[in-house]
N, C-alpha and C positions, 0 to 999 in steps of 0.2 A: 537910417538906423535900424529899420525893420529887418533888413537883410542879414544883419549879423547873427541873430538867433537862428534864422533859417539856414544860414551857412553852417553853423555849428551842428544843427540837427541833421543836415544832409551828410556832413563829414562823419559824424558819429554813427549814423545809420549805415553808411558805406563801410566803415570800419567794423561794425557789428556783423554785417553780412560776410565780410572777408574772414572774420574770426570764426563764424559758424561754418563756412566752407572749409576752413583749415581743420576744425574739429571733426567735420564729416569725413575728411580725408583720413584722419587718424583713426576714427571710430569704425567706419564701415568695413565690412568683411572682404569685399572683392573689388576687382578692378573697375567693373562697370558702375557699381554704386558710388565708388570714390570719384570716378569721372563725372557722374551726375552731380554730386555735391559740389565739387570744385567748379564745374562749368557754369552751373546756375548761379551760385553765390558770388563767384568772382566777377561775372558779367554785371550783375546787379550792384555789387559793392563798388566796383570801379566806376560804373556809370553814375551812381549817387555822389561819390566823392568828386568826380570831375564836374558834375552839375553844381556842386557846392563851390568849386573853384571858379566856375563861370559867374556865379552870383557875386562872389567876393571880388573878382576882377572888374566887373561892370561891363559896359558895352565898349569893346575894343577889338583890335585885330587878334589879340591873344585868345579872347573868348571864342572867336570864330574857329581858330585852330583847335581849341579844346573841344568844340562841338563836332568838328570833323573827326577828331580822335574818338569821341563817344560813338559816332556812327560806325567807324571802323571796328571798334570793340564789339558793338552789337551784332555786326555781321561776321567778324572773324572768330570770336570765341565759340559760339555754337557750331559753326561750320568745322572748325578744327577739332572740337570735342567729338563731333559725330564721325569725322574721318578717322580719328585715332581709335574710337570704339569699334568702328566697322573693320578696321585693319586688325584689331585684336580678335574680333569674331572670325574673320576670314582665316587667320592663322590657326584658330582652333582653341582659343582661350575660353574655357567653360565658365559660365556664371556659377557663383557659390550656391550650394544647396545645404540645407540643414541635415544633420546626421539622421534625425528621426524620419525625414522624408526619404532618405536612401533606404533605411531599414524597412519602411512600409512597402517599398517597391519590391523588395526581395521576397516577401512572404506571399 
């Protein structure tokens, strides 16, 4: 019975990080900072929620499949985020700069 509150905490924590990543995607000004917010928060949020599902399921073959899925997410999400950001940089997408920073360079 101890696992039930722990499962709730893990699922709620994962949902919180997913929500924070979504808010970062909406709030941040440029492509690179949005990629950073969603890449980090989605990886952690999904991992926590799947870990909660492993504890809820108990020791079974399904738990092993979920553990393999967590490992895949931990490898694939940062790798794909890096590849997408590098492709955007190679194409020439400039990072966002404050207007005051641009004015300071002109004088």
